[in-house]
N, C-alpha and C positions, 0 to 999 in steps of 0.2 A: 741771333737777336740778343741784345744786351739786356741782362736781367736788371741792371741798374735803371733801365728804362721801363722794363715790364713789371717789376716787382709790385709796385703799388697801384697797379691799374684796377684792382678789384675794390679799392676803397673810394667810393664816389660820395661827394658831399655837395650840399647846396652852396652856390657862390655866396661870399660874404656880402653884407650890405655896404653902403657907402661909408666913407671915412667916419670912424668913431673918435670923438675927442679924447685927449689924454685925461685920465682920472685926476680928480682933485686930490692933493696931498693932505691927509689927515694930520692933526696936531701930533707932535711927538708923543709916543706912548699912549695915544688915545685908544679907547676901546669902543667898539661898535658891536651891538648884538647882531647875530646872523640874520640876514634878510629872510623873511618867511616866504616859503614857496619859490625861492630863487631857482631859475632854470625850468619852471613849470609854466605851461600855457604859452610857450613862446614858439611852438612849432607852427609850420605853415603847411597846409594841405597841398599835396602835389598829386598829379595823375601819373602813375608809373614812376619808376626809379629815375634819378638824374642820368644814370648811365644809358637809359633807353631813349633819352631825348637828345636832339641835336644841340651841340654846343652853340653858345651865342656867337653871332658873326662879329668879327672885328669891325668897329665903326670906322676907324681911320687906319687903313693899312700903313705899316711903317717897317722899314728895314734898318738894320744896324750892322756896323763893321764886324767881320768875323772875329777879330782879336778882342773886341769889346764883349761879344757874346761869350767867348771862351773865358775871359776874366770873370764875367758874371756867373758862369757855371761854378767856378771855384768859390766865389763869395756866397753864392746861394747854398752850396753844399755845406759851407762852414756855419752859416747863420740860419738857414731856413729848411734844409732838407730833412731834418729830424722829424718835422711835422708834415711838410708838404711833399716829401719824397725827393729823391735826387733829380728827378726829371720834371718837377712841378706838378705831376699828375695825381698828387694826393697821397696821404698816408692815413693811418688809422686815427690820427689826432688832428689832421689838418685837411682842408678841402683841396680838390683838384682845381688848380689855378687855370688850367686850360679850358675849364667850363665856367669860369667866373665872369659874371656880367661886368664887374668892376674892371677886370683886365681887358675885356672886350671893348669897353668904352674909354679906356685910358689912352692918353696921347702923350707919349714920351715922358711918362712918369707923373703926370699931373694928378692922378688918382692913386697910383700905387705907392708913390713916395710918402704921402702923409700917413698911410697905413703902416709902412715900415717904420717911420719915425715915431708914431704915437702908439702903435700896437693895437691890440683888441683884448684888453685885460679880461673882459667878461667871457671871452672865448678861449682864454689861455694863451693868447699870443702876446709875448712881451714886447715892449717898445725898444727900438734900437737908435736912440738919439745920438749916440757917439759914433755910429758907423760913418766912415768918410763918405762925402758926397760922390766921390769917384766910384766907390763900391756900390752905392745905391743905384747910380746910373747904369752900372754894369749889370746889376741884378735885374733891373727893369728890362734891359736889352735881352737878357737870357730868358726871362719870362715870356716876352713877346715872341722870341724865336721859337720857344717850346710850343707856344700856342699855334703858331703858324705850321709847325711840323705836325702837331696833333690834328689840326684841321684838314691836313692833306691825307690823313689815313682814311681808308674806306670803311664805311660802317660807323656805328655809334658806340658799340660795345667793344672795348679793347681787353683782351684776355692774355693769359700766360699759358704757353704750351708746356706740357709736362717735360718734353724732351729738352727744353731750354734750361731746365734745372739740373740736368744730368751731364754737364760738360766739364765738371771739375775733377781735380786729381786729389784723392784723399790724403796721400802721403804729403803732398805739397801743402795741403790745408792743415795737417797736423803740425808741420814745421812752422807755418805762419801762426797758428794758434799758440804754440809754445814759445815762439820767438818774436818777430817784429810786430805781430798783432797785439801782443800783450794780454791775450785772453786768459792765459793761465794764471795771471796775477789775481784774478777774482774767481775763476771757474776751474773745475777739475773734472776730467773725464771719468774718474772713479768716485767722484763726490756728487755735487749738485747736478751734474749732467749725465750721471749714470742712467742708462736706459732711456735717454732722451728720444732717440729715434723710434722707440716703441710707443712714445706718447704723442709725438708730433712728426708729421711727414710732409714732404713736398713743399708746396708754397707756404703752408702754415708754419713749417719749421723755418723757412727762409725769412718770413715776416717777423717771427719771434726773434730770430738772430739779429736782424737789423733794427727792429722797432719794438723792443721789449715792453715799452710803456704802453703799447696798444692793448696788451692783455692785463696790464696792472694799473690802469687808470683808476684813480680814486683810492688806491690802497697805499698804506704807509710805505710799502716796499718800493714803490715807484715814484714817490713824491719827495722832493728835496726837503730836508729838515734843517732849520737854522737854530743855532744856539746863540742867544744875544746876551752879552755881558754888559750890564748897565754901569754907569759911573759909580753907583753905590756899591758895586761888587755883586749885586744880585744877578742871577742868570735866569733867562726865560727861553723856553723852547717851543717850537711849533712848526707847522708846515709852511713853507715859503709861499706867500700870497703875491708878493711883488718885490722886485729887486732891481735897482740900478746903481749907478755910482753915487747917488745922493741919498737914497732912501732904501730901507729894508723893512718889509712888512711881513707879518706872519699871521696865521690863524692858530690860536692856542688850543689847548685840549678842551676848553669849554666852548669853543666855536667863536670866540671873539677875535675881531681883526685889530691888530696892534701894530704900530709903526714907529720908527725912530730915524732920525738923520744918521747916516752911516758915520759921519764925523764925530758923533757923540757916543758911539758904542763900539764894542768889538764883536765881530760877526764870524761865526764858524759855520760853514755849510757842509752838510753831509748829503751828497747827491749820488745815490747808487747807480744812476744811469748816465752819469756825466761821461764816463769812458765810452759808452756806446755812441753817444752823440758826437764825440770828438772823432771816433773811428769812421763815421760816415764820410768825412771829408778825406780820408786816407786810403780807403779801400780802392783797389783797381777792380775791374770786372773779373779778372782771373782770381784775385784774392777772395772775392765773395763766393764764387763758384767752388773754389778749392776748400774753403772752410766749410761750406755746406756739405760737400762730399765727405769730409772728415766727420762732421756731426752725424751724418747718416749711418756711420759705422758704429755709433754708440748705442747699441741695442741691449 
């Protein structure tokens, strides 16, 4: 069994609502006080966990060429997998798309495409307005293909077998860690990772390896920080709240939302997790298992 398929099966989330309009752009440098109670009172009562319920049935069955699905897998890995998992079945910060009502009701991208383009800023999903139409169409094909495969699985709860984690080669993993994986540029087996296998084991260790933001959400260590140099020479720093090719917005230390057109300022981004996000699209199944095997030796 491929762990790229099975890793994120333990993180189940409610399907996202229908298309969310793109947020209005505030005036340059505008400050807005933090919204009181944001994120509270928005829950929805459910009976049982989503994993225990049958996924929504696809309203309009549809098939796609194999080459389009394959291209979609690459585009999805590069742009979406860090939150939704490499197989669309969910990560610790993004919902399982195979259980999404929106996906089930989508017909060749009529509902998925607007979400990709506009994002869901309130849920932490950035918009991708510059993504080529061909990539969006391929991603749609891959999502539908993944849902079809998920629907064919027996039972409702998908799990990870412990034996699936123990197929790697520790020596090969160490070579990848210190070489092509680039892990040693930021991490050290005798430094920050010393004793790692004594703190994390099995699936928990594997999840942290691929999706470190899942354990650091809301902390400064896992949130990109932007330093904005204004035309006056003044610099302002804060957590990135929104970013595209036209606009940069931050939440400053006082909790105020501030934004500027990117053409008018100089922006420097410090994202400690950027390398992990980029690596998701590069790992092979063997690479992931090998690195995990190596990390399990760091006791």
